[in-house]
LUMFITI-445141 format. One record per residue (C-alpha): residue number from 1; residue in three letters; x, y, z. Coordinates in steps of 0.02 Angstrom, whole numbers. Example, Ala and Ser with C-alpha at 12.3 -4.5 7.8 and 13.67 -1.06 7.14 Angstrom:
! residues 2
<r i="1" aa="Ala" px="615" py="-225" pz="390"/>
<r i="2" aa="Ser" px="684" py="-53" pz="357"/>
//
This chain:
! residues 65
<r i="1" aa="Unk" px="1438" py="579" pz="-1224"/>
<r i="2" aa="Unk" px="1331" py="570" pz="-1065"/>
<r i="3" aa="Unk" px="1396" py="524" pz="-895"/>
<r i="4" aa="Unk" px="1394" py="339" pz="-855"/>
<r i="5" aa="Unk" px="1344" py="307" pz="-675"/>
<r i="6" aa="Unk" px="1414" py="147" pz="-602"/>
<r i="7" aa="Unk" px="1339" py="60" pz="-451"/>
<r i="8" aa="Unk" px="1418" py="-60" pz="-329"/>
<r i="9" aa="Unk" px="1348" py="-235" pz="-319"/>
<r i="10" aa="Unk" px="1262" py="-185" pz="-156"/>
<r i="11" aa="Unk" px="1184" py="-28" pz="-232"/>
<r i="12" aa="Unk" px="1123" py="-125" pz="-384"/>
<r i="13" aa="Unk" px="1049" py="-261" pz="-272"/>
<r i="14" aa="Unk" px="959" py="-131" pz="-167"/>
<r i="15" aa="Unk" px="882" py="-49" pz="-320"/>
<r i="16" aa="Unk" px="822" py="-218" pz="-382"/>
<r i="17" aa="Unk" px="762" py="-276" pz="-212"/>
<r i="18" aa="Unk" px="877" py="-426" pz="-219"/>
<r i="19" aa="Unk" px="1022" py="-496" pz="-121"/>
<r i="20" aa="Unk" px="1198" py="-446" pz="-174"/>
<r i="21" aa="Unk" px="1245" py="-628" pz="-201"/>
<r i="22" aa="Unk" px="1113" py="-640" pz="-339"/>
<r i="23" aa="Unk" px="1179" py="-485" pz="-428"/>
<r i="24" aa="Unk" px="1358" py="-552" pz="-412"/>
<r i="25" aa="Unk" px="1304" py="-717" pz="-489"/>
<r i="26" aa="Unk" px="1214" py="-628" pz="-632"/>
<r i="27" aa="Unk" px="1368" py="-522" pz="-665"/>
<r i="28" aa="Unk" px="1482" py="-675" pz="-661"/>
<r i="29" aa="Unk" px="1371" py="-771" pz="-783"/>
<r i="30" aa="Unk" px="1347" py="-615" pz="-891"/>
<r i="31" aa="Unk" px="1159" py="-608" pz="-867"/>
<r i="32" aa="Unk" px="1187" py="-422" pz="-835"/>
<r i="33" aa="Unk" px="1323" py="-309" pz="-902"/>
<r i="34" aa="Unk" px="1461" py="-258" pz="-784"/>
<r i="35" aa="Unk" px="1621" py="-157" pz="-781"/>
<r i="36" aa="Unk" px="1779" py="-221" pz="-700"/>
<r i="37" aa="Unk" px="1897" py="-87" pz="-636"/>
<r i="38" aa="Unk" px="2042" py="-179" pz="-563"/>
<r i="39" aa="Unk" px="1963" py="-303" pz="-443"/>
<r i="40" aa="Unk" px="1807" py="-197" pz="-418"/>
<r i="41" aa="Unk" px="1648" py="-244" pz="-510"/>
<r i="42" aa="Unk" px="1522" py="-108" pz="-551"/>
<r i="43" aa="Unk" px="1351" py="-117" pz="-633"/>
<r i="44" aa="Unk" px="1300" py="23" pz="-751"/>
<r i="45" aa="Unk" px="1141" py="110" pz="-691"/>
<r i="46" aa="Unk" px="1074" py="95" pz="-868"/>
<r i="47" aa="Unk" px="1087" py="-95" pz="-852"/>
<r i="48" aa="Unk" px="975" py="-91" pz="-697"/>
<r i="49" aa="Unk" px="849" py="15" pz="-792"/>
<r i="50" aa="Unk" px="856" py="-104" pz="-941"/>
<r i="51" aa="Unk" px="828" py="-255" pz="-830"/>
<r i="52" aa="Unk" px="677" py="-174" pz="-747"/>
<r i="53" aa="Unk" px="603" py="-118" pz="-913"/>
<r i="54" aa="Unk" px="626" py="-292" pz="-989"/>
<r i="55" aa="Unk" px="538" py="-371" pz="-839"/>
<r i="56" aa="Unk" px="385" py="-257" pz="-835"/>
<r i="57" aa="Unk" px="219" py="-340" pz="-866"/>
<r i="58" aa="Unk" px="95" py="-217" pz="-940"/>
<r i="59" aa="Unk" px="-71" py="-189" pz="-855"/>
<r i="60" aa="Unk" px="-220" py="-284" pz="-924"/>
<r i="61" aa="Unk" px="-344" py="-182" pz="-1024"/>
<r i="62" aa="Unk" px="-506" py="-144" pz="-934"/>
<r i="63" aa="Unk" px="-633" py="-278" pz="-968"/>
<r i="64" aa="Unk" px="-803" py="-228" pz="-1032"/>
<r i="65" aa="Unk" px="-953" py="-288" pz="-935"/>
//
């Protein structure tokens, strides 16, 4: 099995260009997957990639003139 990289809330927020409070809220409401290790909350890097991929809007095809 591959290595699972876990990010802190702050690292995940930085990658998404968001505030940590938003990522904390998403984790608390289960909008994004998270791992709890004791009291620490970590976000799998794959979850950040999934969130970005799900939010991508494809480019429009070139219009013909």
